[in-house]
C-alpha positions in Angstrom: -21.9 8.9 38.3 -19.3 7.0 36.3 -16.1 8.8 35.7 -14.8 9.5 32.2 -11.3 8.7 31.2 -10.5 12.5 31.4 -12.8 13.6 34.3 -11.3 17.1 34.6 -11.1 18.1 31.0 -12.7 21.5 30.4 -15.5 21.7 27.8 -13.6 24.4 26.0 -10.7 22.1 25.5 -13.0 19.4 24.1 -14.6 21.9 21.8 -11.3 23.0 20.5 -10.1 19.4 19.9 -13.4 18.6 18.1 -13.0 21.7 15.9 -9.4 20.8 15.2 -10.4 17.2 14.4 -13.1 18.4 12.0 -10.8 20.9 10.3 -8.0 18.3 9.8 -10.4 15.7 8.5 -12.1 18.1 6.1 -8.9 19.7 4.8 -7.1 16.4 4.0 -10.2 14.1 3.7 -10.0 13.2 0.0 -6.2 12.5 0.1 -6.4 10.6 3.3 -9.2 8.5 1.9 -7.3 7.7 -1.3 -4.2 6.7 0.7 -6.2 4.6 3.1 -8.1 2.6 0.6 -5.1 2.1 -1.7 -3.0 1.0 1.2 -5.6 -1.5 2.3 -5.6 -3.0 -1.2 -1.8 -3.1 -1.1 -1.7 -5.3 2.0 -2.5 -8.0 -0.6 0.2 -6.8 -3.0 1.8 -10.3 -3.1 -1.5 -11.9 -3.7 -2.3 -9.4 -6.4 1.0 -10.2 -8.1 0.1 -13.9 -8.1 -3.4 -13.1 -9.3 -2.0 -11.2 -12.3 0.3 -14.2 -13.1 -1.7 -17.2 -12.1 0.0 -19.6 -14.5 3.6 -18.6 -13.9 6.0 -21.4 -13.0 5.7 -22.1 -9.3 8.5 -23.3 -7.0 9.3 -23.3 -3.3 13.1 -22.9 -3.3 15.8 -21.9 -5.7 19.4 -23.1 -5.6 22.3 -20.7 -5.9 23.4 -21.7 -9.5 19.8 -21.1 -10.6 19.8 -17.6 -9.1 23.1 -16.8 -10.9 21.6 -18.1 -14.2 18.4 -16.0 -13.5 20.5 -12.8 -13.1 22.4 -13.5 -16.3 19.1 -14.0 -18.2 17.9 -10.7 -16.9 21.1 -8.9 -17.8 20.8 -10.3 -21.4 17.2 -9.0 -21.7 18.3 -5.6 -20.3 21.2 -5.3 -22.6 19.0 -6.2 -25.6 16.8 -3.3 -24.6 19.8 -1.0 -24.1 19.4 -0.9 -20.3 22.3 -1.2 -17.9 21.0 0.7 -14.9 19.5 -2.1 -12.8 18.6 -5.8 -12.9 16.9 -7.5 -10.0 16.0 -11.1 -9.4 13.1 -11.9 -7.0 12.9 -15.3 -5.4 10.2 -17.4 -3.8 11.6 -16.3 -0.4 10.3 -12.8 -1.1 6.6 -13.7 -0.6 5.5 -15.2 -3.9 6.2 -18.8 -5.1 7.8 -17.6 -8.3 11.1 -16.7 -9.7 11.2 -13.4 -11.7 13.6 -10.8 -13.0 13.1 -7.1 -13.6 15.2 -4.5 -15.3 14.8 -0.7 -14.9 16.0 2.3 -16.8 16.3 5.0 -14.1 16.5 7.8 -16.7 13.2 7.0 -18.5 11.4 5.0 -15.8 10.9 2.1 -18.3 11.0 -1.4 -16.8 10.0 -4.9 -17.6 9.4 -8.0 -15.5 9.9 -11.6 -16.7 8.8 -14.9 -15.2 11.5 -17.5 -15.0 11.3 -21.3 -15.0 13.0 -23.8 -12.6 16.3 -23.5 -14.6 16.4 -19.7 -14.4 15.5 -19.3 -18.1 13.0 -16.6 -19.3 9.5 -18.1 -19.4 7.7 -15.0 -20.6 6.9 -11.4 -19.7 5.2 -11.1 -16.3 2.1 -8.9 -15.9 2.1 -6.3 -13.2 -0.2 -3.6 -14.5 -2.8 -3.3 -11.7 -0.3 -4.0 -8.8 2.2 -1.5 -10.2 -0.5 1.1 -10.6 -1.7 0.6 -7.0 1.9 0.8 -5.6 2.5 4.2 -7.4 -0.9 5.5 -6.2 -0.3 4.7 -2.6 3.4 5.5 -2.4 3.5 8.6 -4.7 0.0 9.5 -5.7 1.5 9.2 -9.2 3.5 12.3 -8.7 7.2 12.6 -9.2 8.7 10.1 -6.7 10.4 12.5 -4.3 7.5 14.9 -4.3 4.9 12.2 -4.1 6.6 10.4 -1.2 6.9 13.6 0.7 3.2 14.5 0.1 2.1 11.0 1.3 4.3 11.4 4.4 2.5 14.7 5.2 -0.9 12.9 4.7 0.3 10.3 7.3 1.1 13.2 9.7 -2.4 14.7 9.1 -4.0 11.3 9.7 -2.1 10.7 12.9 -3.0 14.2 14.1 -6.6 13.5 13.3 -6.6 10.2 15.2 -5.2 11.9 18.3 -7.5 14.9 18.1 -10.5 12.6 17.7 -9.6 10.7 20.8 -9.0 13.9 22.8 -12.3 15.4 21.6 -14.4 12.6 23.1 -13.8 12.3 26.8 -16.2 9.3 27.0 -14.8 7.5 24.0 -13.4 4.5 25.9 -16.3 4.3 28.4 -18.7 4.2 25.4 -16.6 1.7 23.5 -19.5 -0.7 23.1 -22.3 1.8 22.9 -24.2 1.5 19.6 -27.5 3.2 19.1 -29.9 1.4 16.7 -33.2 2.5 15.4 -32.5 6.2 15.2 -31.3 8.2 12.3 -28.6 7.0 10.0 -26.4 9.9 11.2 -26.4 8.7 14.8 -25.8 5.1 13.8 -22.9 6.2 11.6 -21.4 8.4 14.3 -21.5 5.6 16.8 -19.9 3.2 14.3 -17.3 5.9 13.4 -16.4 6.3 17.1 -16.5 2.5 18.0 -14.3 1.5 15.1 -11.9 4.4 16.0 -11.5 2.9 19.5 -11.4 -0.8 18.6 -8.6 -0.3 16.1 -6.8 2.5 17.9 -3.4 0.8 18.1 -3.6 0.1 14.3 -4.8 3.6 13.6 -1.7 4.9 15.4 0.9 2.5 14.0 -0.1 2.7 10.4 -0.1 6.5 9.9 3.0 6.8 12.1 5.1 4.3 10.1 3.7 5.7 6.9 4.6 9.3 7.9 8.2 8.2 8.7 8.6 6.2 5.5 7.0 9.1 3.4 9.2 11.7 5.0 12.3 9.5 4.8 14.1 12.1 2.7 13.6 14.8 5.4 14.6 12.3 8.1 17.7 11.5 6.1 18.6 15.1 5.9 18.1 15.6 9.7 20.2 12.5 10.3 23.0 13.9 8.1 22.9 17.3 10.0 22.7 15.7 13.4 25.2 12.9 13.1 27.4 13.5 10.0 27.9 17.2 9.8 25.6 17.5 6.8 27.2 14.6 4.9 24.2 13.1 3.1 26.2 10.3 1.5 27.4 9.0 4.9 23.9 9.2 6.3 22.5 7.4 3.3 25.0 4.5 3.9 23.6 4.0 7.3 20.1 3.3 5.8 20.9 2.0 2.4 24.4 0.5 2.8 27.6 1.5 1.0 27.7 2.4 -2.6 30.3 2.2 -5.4 31.6 5.4 -7.0 30.3 5.9 -10.5 32.8 4.9 -13.2 31.7 4.4 -16.8 34.8 2.5 -17.9 34.0 -1.0 -19.3 34.3 -4.0 -17.0 33.3 -7.6 -17.2 30.2 -8.7 -15.3 31.3 -10.6 -12.2 30.4 -14.2 -11.4 27.8 -13.9 -8.6 27.7 -17.6 -7.7 30.7 -17.5 -5.3 29.2 -14.4 -3.7 25.8 -16.1 -3.1 27.4 -19.3 -1.8 29.7 -17.5 0.5 26.9 -15.5 2.1 24.7 -18.5 2.6 27.6 -20.4 4.2 28.1 -17.5 6.6 24.3 -17.1 7.3 22.9 -20.7 7.4 19.5 -19.6 8.8 18.9 -17.1 6.0 17.8 -17.4 2.4 18.2 -15.2 -0.7 15.1 -13.0 -1.2 16.5 -10.8 -4.0 19.7 -10.5 -6.1 20.5 -7.4 -8.0 23.2 -5.6 -10.0 23.6 -1.9 -10.8 25.5 0.0 -13.5 26.1 -3.3 -15.3 29.2 -3.8 -17.3 31.0 -0.7 -15.9 33.8 -0.2 -13.3 31.1 1.3 -11.1 28.9 -1.8 -11.0 27.8 -3.4 -7.8 26.1 -6.6 -6.7 23.4 -6.6 -4.0 22.2 -9.7 -2.2 19.2 -9.4 0.1 18.9 -12.1 2.7 15.8 -12.8 4.7 15.3 -14.7 8.0 12.0 -16.4 8.6 11.5 -15.3 12.3 12.6 -11.7 11.9 10.2 -8.7 11.8 12.6 -6.5 9.9 12.9 -6.3 6.1 15.8 -8.1 4.4 19.5 -7.4 5.1 21.4 -6.2 2.1 25.0 -7.2 1.4 26.9 -5.2 -1.2 29.9 -6.1 -3.4 31.8 -4.2 -6.0 32.4 -5.3 -9.6 35.4 -7.4 -8.6 33.3 -9.3 -6.0 34.9 -7.5 -3.0 32.6 -7.2 0.0 31.9 -3.5 0.8 29.5 -3.7 3.7 25.8 -4.2 4.5 22.6 -2.6 5.3 22.0 -4.7 8.4 18.6 -4.2 9.8 18.0 -7.5 11.7 21.5 -7.7 13.2 22.4 -4.0 13.3 21.8 -1.3 16.0 18.4 -0.8 17.6 17.8 2.2 15.4 18.5 0.1 12.3 16.2 -2.6 13.5 13.4 -0.1 14.1 13.9 1.3 10.6 13.8 -2.2 9.1 10.5 -3.0 10.9 8.7 0.1 9.5 7.7 -1.4 6.2 6.4 -4.8 7.6 4.5 -3.0 10.4 2.9 -0.6 7.9 1.6 -3.2 5.5 1.2 -6.3 7.7 3.9 -8.2 5.8 5.3 -10.3 8.7 4.7 -13.7 10.3 5.1 -17.1 8.8 2.6 -19.6 7.4 -0.9 -19.4 8.8 0.1 -16.5 11.0 1.1 -14.4 8.1 -2.3 -15.0 6.5 -4.2 -14.1 9.7 -2.1 -10.9 10.1 -2.8 -9.9 6.5 -6.6 -10.5 7.1 -6.5 -8.4 10.2 -4.7 -5.6 8.4 -7.3 -5.7 5.5 -10.2 -5.6 8.0 -8.6 -2.8 10.0 -7.6 -0.9 6.9 -11.1 -0.9 5.6 -12.3 0.2 9.0 -9.9 3.2 8.8 -11.1 3.9 5.3 -14.7 3.9 6.6 -13.8 6.1 9.5 -12.3 8.7 7.0 -15.4 8.5 4.8 -18.0 8.6 7.6 -16.2 11.5 9.3 -17.0 13.8 6.4 -20.5 12.3 6.0 -21.2 13.0 9.7 -20.1 16.7 9.2 -22.4 17.0 6.2 -25.3 15.5 8.2 -24.7 17.9 11.1 -24.8 20.8 8.7 -28.1 19.5 7.4 -29.5 19.1 10.9 -28.6 22.7 11.8 -30.5 23.9 8.7 -27.3 24.7 6.8 -27.2 21.9 4.2 -24.3 21.6 1.7 -25.9 19.4 -1.1 -23.1 20.1 -3.5 -20.4 19.0 -1.1 -22.5 16.0 -0.1 -22.7 14.7 -3.7 -19.0 15.6 -4.4 -18.0 13.5 -1.4 -20.1 10.6 -2.5 -18.6 10.7 -5.9 -15.1 10.9 -4.5 -15.7 7.9 -2.1 -17.5 5.5 -4.4 -15.6 6.5 -7.5 -12.5 4.8 -6.1 -13.7 1.2 -6.4 -15.1 1.9 -9.8 -11.8 3.4 -10.9 -9.9 0.4 -9.5 -12.1 -2.0 -11.4 -11.5 0.1 -14.6 -7.7 -0.1 -14.2 -7.8 -3.8 -13.5 -10.0 -4.5 -16.5 -7.7 -2.4 -18.7 -4.6 -4.3 -17.4 -6.2 -7.7 -17.9 -7.4 -6.9 -21.4 -4.0 -5.4 -22.4 -5.7 -2.1 -23.5 -2.9 0.2 -24.8 -4.0 3.2 -22.6 -2.3 4.6 -19.6 -3.5 3.1 -16.3 -3.4 6.6 -14.8 -5.5 8.0 -17.6 -8.2 5.3 -17.1 -8.1 6.0 -13.3 -8.5 9.7 -13.7 -11.2 9.5 -16.3 -13.3 7.1 -14.2 -12.9 9.2 -11.1 -14.0 12.3 -13.0 -16.9 10.4 -14.6 -18.2 9.6 -11.1 -18.8 13.3 -10.6 -20.9 13.8 -13.8 -24.2 12.3 -12.5 -24.0 14.5 -9.4 -25.2 17.4 -11.5 -28.5 15.7 -12.5 -29.6 13.3 -9.7 -30.0 13.2 -5.9 -27.2 12.3 -3.4 -29.1 9.1 -2.5 -29.4 8.0 -6.1 -25.8 8.9 -6.9 -24.6 6.8 -4.0 -26.7 3.8 -5.1 -25.6 4.1 -8.8 -21.9 4.2 -7.9 -22.1 1.3 -5.5 -23.9 -0.7 -8.2 -21.3 0.3 -10.7 -18.6 -0.8 -8.2 -20.2 -4.2 -7.7 -20.7 -4.7 -11.5 -17.1 -3.5 -12.2 -15.6 -5.9 -9.6 -17.7 -8.8 -11.0 -16.5 -8.0 -14.5 -12.9 -8.1 -13.4 -13.4 -11.7 -12.1 -15.2 -12.7 -15.3 -12.5 -11.3 -17.6 -9.8 -12.9 -15.4 -11.5 -16.3 -15.6 -11.9 -15.9 -19.3 -8.2 -15.1 -19.8 -6.6 -17.5 -17.3 -9.3 -20.1 -16.8 -11.4 -20.9 -13.6 -8.7 -23.1 -12.1 -5.2 -21.7 -12.9 -1.9 -23.1 -11.6 -1.7 -20.8 -8.6 -4.5 -21.4 -6.1 -4.0 -17.8 -4.8 -5.7 -16.5 -7.9 -8.8 -18.6 -7.2 -8.9 -17.2 -3.6 -8.5 -13.7 -4.9 -11.4 -14.1 -7.4 -13.5 -15.5 -4.6 -12.6 -12.5 -2.4 -13.5 -10.1 -5.2 -16.9 -11.8 -5.7 -17.6 -11.5 -2.0 -16.6 -7.8 -2.2 -19.0 -7.3 -5.1 -21.8 -9.0 -3.1 -21.1 -6.7 -0.1 -21.1 -3.6 -2.3 -24.5 -4.7 -3.9 -25.9 -5.4 -0.5 -25.2 -1.9 0.8 -27.5 -0.5 -1.9 -30.6 -2.0 -0.2 -29.5 -1.9 3.5 -32.2 -0.9 5.9 -32.4 2.8 6.9 -30.6 4.0 3.8 -33.3 6.5 3.0 -33.5 7.9 6.5 -30.3 9.8 6.0 -31.9 11.8 3.2 -35.3 12.6 4.7 -33.8 15.8 6.3 -35.0 14.8 9.8 -33.7 17.4 12.2 -31.6 15.9 14.9 -29.6 17.8 17.5 -25.8 17.4 17.1 -24.1 15.3 19.7 
């Protein structure tokens, strides 16, 4: 008889792990699902940005004088709006072939992004409605930032715990890695697919929630670092992660010339390029200049060099050339989202992250569906929970399509309001129709919604805009709509709702 990977594990331990796995999954299921599906979409954040601005001026490189001019253009726009908190220039070296500038009012949360031309002049306001909404959904669940980030971090911990408990609750999980039962009930097929995808993507399923938990709980980690290494001094601990800061001083001061700063940094780092250029507390004695440099073959995020209002170098947040701990911190973001690699490799890595991300999303969804099916098989059905879960799962793509349509059409309604209304609307039919019909209707609505997004985008920007990434994104959306429509008529769909009694595994 073949040995399992854990041949001496007691049945009671396996049962306890399975019970814990089910409890964790059910307790956090909806939040885990929302974070998983939104994170998968955000793997393509740069492509979404390009899709929302398909006719923005494109360029491969930007010289230092143009960067300085771009920052001055952003400062002028910010001052005209009465904002002096923060202005940030993003260059083609940060993932998109565009030059843009953004200003932010930290007190109100108001911000605007502008596209720039090859001279660093303002070319028009840049759209970021859908991408911005998805970022805030995944990072903060649209809660206040500190609270939201902490909650998402806890969700990452719950997901990681669920992954490990799932592995430990199936002693034969690796031996049966390629076992897939066909021709039986949908529940058994779904359980096999749930377990197989869990094994095949196990490294991904560990890395993503682990890095997400660390990033989400960064405030807590910073506090622990302060207590452990700096006698509770949060400012000193923050400088290790974020770099040095300039003491607040509201006295008026001329804005420094950033051109010598940029040229000096590039001369000292010939293998690097400027990814971002920013200024805080503009026009005051407490202002500072931040220059983020990126290196093509480095896994970590950019290194930030910080200068005061007089152009004096204060220090850096060095991830790529810092300590091992700093390098690990710097690699968390790229590892979490798949934003690493160069050229074709970067595209392949993103494609792998999207596929594995949707696999993890399916695992989350099917885990609850399997629990519901087991209840039904034992004669203890929960039809209300079944329909609620279907509405929660399939309401997400419909809601995303609604937000994207609103952003494209420029509807003066809050993206969050559209999202919440569509999500709630997905639950309404559950009171009147069967679970099977509800599932089909929502999947059809998803397919129609995604198709409408493409049609509205083409109507607004044309079928062949300047940026080819927009064409690829529209193609990907149409393929997604086709897959959603195909799932409505997949073989064996009805078998899951015939109430056939099958013994639980």
